[in-house]
C-alpha positions, -999 to +999 in steps of 0.1 A: +560+600+492+574+605+458+556+624+431+548+591+412+530+575+441+509+607+447+498+607+411+488+569+412+468+574+444+449+604+429+441+584+397+427+554+418+405+578+438+392+594+407+383+561+391+366+548+423+346+580+425+334+576+389+323+540+397+343+525+369+356+489+371+387+483+350+383+449+334+393+458+299+427+453+284+450+483+281+445+500+249+409+490+245+380+514+241+368+507+276+403+514+291+405+547+272+370+556+285+381+548+321+412+570+317+390+599+307+370+596+339+336+593+320+310+567+331+306+538+306+278+540+281+250+515+283+249+491+253+224+501+227+193+480+228+188+460+196+157+471+178+133+442+172+133+428+137+099+428+120+085+394+114+088+382+078+055+387+061+040+357+043+032+367+007+001+349-006+018+344-039+048+325-026+033+308+005+032+270+000-003+256+004-010+219+011-026+205-021-052+178-012-046+145-030-070+136-057-095+110-047-093+075-060-125+081-080-110+111-098-078+092-106-097+062-118-117+084-142-088+106-154-066+075-161-094+060-182-095+028-161-132+024-169-123+017-205-112-018-195-128-024-161-165-023-153-177-011-119-213-023-122-224-059-120-231-087-121-220-090-157-241-107-184-230-137-203-222-127-239-215-149-270-180-162-273-174-142-305-180-110-285-157-117-256-126-104-273-140-069-266-135-075-228-102-058-220-100-065-183-118-081-153-149-065-137-143-047-105-178-044-090-169-069-062-133-059-056-137-052-019-152-086-014-124-103-034-091-088-023-075-085+011-072-050+025-043-031+011-034-057-016-046-036-045-027-005-035+005-025-035-003-043-068-012-011-086+021+004-077+040-026-091+016-046-112+023-081-125+001-102-147-019-130-130-022-151-161+003-166-186-020-158-215-033-125-229-065-115-212-096-130-228-075-153-251-056-185-250-025-169-266+006-171-245+018-138-232+011-114-204-012-084-206+007-054-193-009-030-168+003+005-162+018+013-128+006+042-106+027+064-083+024+051-047+000+079-036-023+074-065-021+036-062-032+039-025-061+063-033-074+041-061-070+009-040-090+024-012-117+036-037-120+001-053-122-016-019-155+002-014-171-020-042-185-051-025-210-078-033-237-073-008-251-108-014-218-126-007-220-145+026-195-137+053-179-160+078-182-190+055-147-202+061-137-205+098-106-185+109-086-215+120-053-208+136-043-242+122-065-260+097-076-294+111-055-322+096-085-341+083-098-310+065-064-301+050-058-337+039-091-340+020-087-306+004-052-314-008-065-346-024-093-327-041-070-299-053-041-321-065-058-353-077-095-353-082-098-321-101-068-312-106-070-274-102-034-269-113-043-279-149-053-242-153-038-224-122-001-221-115+007-231-079+037-238-056+031-269-036+052-276-005+043-311+004+046-335-025+057-370-033+090-354-044+097-344-008+104-309-019+083-278-030+075-276-067+059-251-090+035-264-116+003-257-134-013-242-165-014-206-177-050-201-188-063-190-154-049-166-127-021-181-107-027-191-071+009-189-059+001-160-035-037-166-032-035-165+006-020-130+005-043-118-023-078-133-019-103-134+009-112-170+020-149-162+019-146-150-017-129-182-027-158-202-013-184-179-030-166-182-063-164-220-061-201-221-054-212-197-081-184-187-106-209-175-131-219-146-108-184-132-108-171-143-142-199-154-165-177-153-195-149-173-181-139-210-182-142-219-145-160-253-140-193-253-121-186-278-094-222-283-085-231-293-120-234-329-132-206-325-157-180-319-129-172-333-095-199-324-071-184-306-041-202-305-008-203-275+015-176-290+036-155-297+005-157-260-006-149-247+028-119-271+030-106-261-005-110-224+003-090-228+035-063-249+017-060-223-011-056-196+015-024-213+027-007-205-006+015-175+004+046-178-018+059-149-038+051-153-076 
């Protein structure tokens, strides 16, 4: 054997005896360590990093939303809207002091969730300034979505305990005879649209039309806004809910006398108005 071969064999035996496996590239630190005949060093264990401490001054805390009652009070809503009732009838000369409708029966009047949506994007219901016959629309401040929802839920808790429930049947489809008579009462015998704006689909014009007065709240979206039982209760006794308004009393001699069936039919018919105003 030549001298070079003997040196190679000796190097291999030395490496094998040290238990080193040459997997590193020539010139690397591991290769240099292997040439020296020293066993490889175990990799240093990483010391665990301490968990970040939560500082009480910078930690974010969930802030509970203000209740609807608190928001109602802070916004000064009570300056225009009464939460107790029924209201009393006052002289016509004093009615200009009334700045907004009473809310003591709100939960009985409006469908669930309607007020929260309306308070976030309010639109006037009348075409005249509230409490007057002067053309215009009384503005109402909008609330942020969270506050509108809280106030809406709060106001839905105000209900008329004496208002009957289940007066208007929950028909999947209103019987044709009921609907036909109610349509005649609403459009011809009264007619209700002399004060209320409406969108009527079936007309002699063979197309939907919008018509009506501006002195009373519009009924364009009444089916989305009002509870059918409240419509019936209001038709029977409007003075209970708005004693200082101009709504006719249909059980009085001065106006068309409406039977119980007539009122139920009208309430069901008005509840079919579901157009966007």
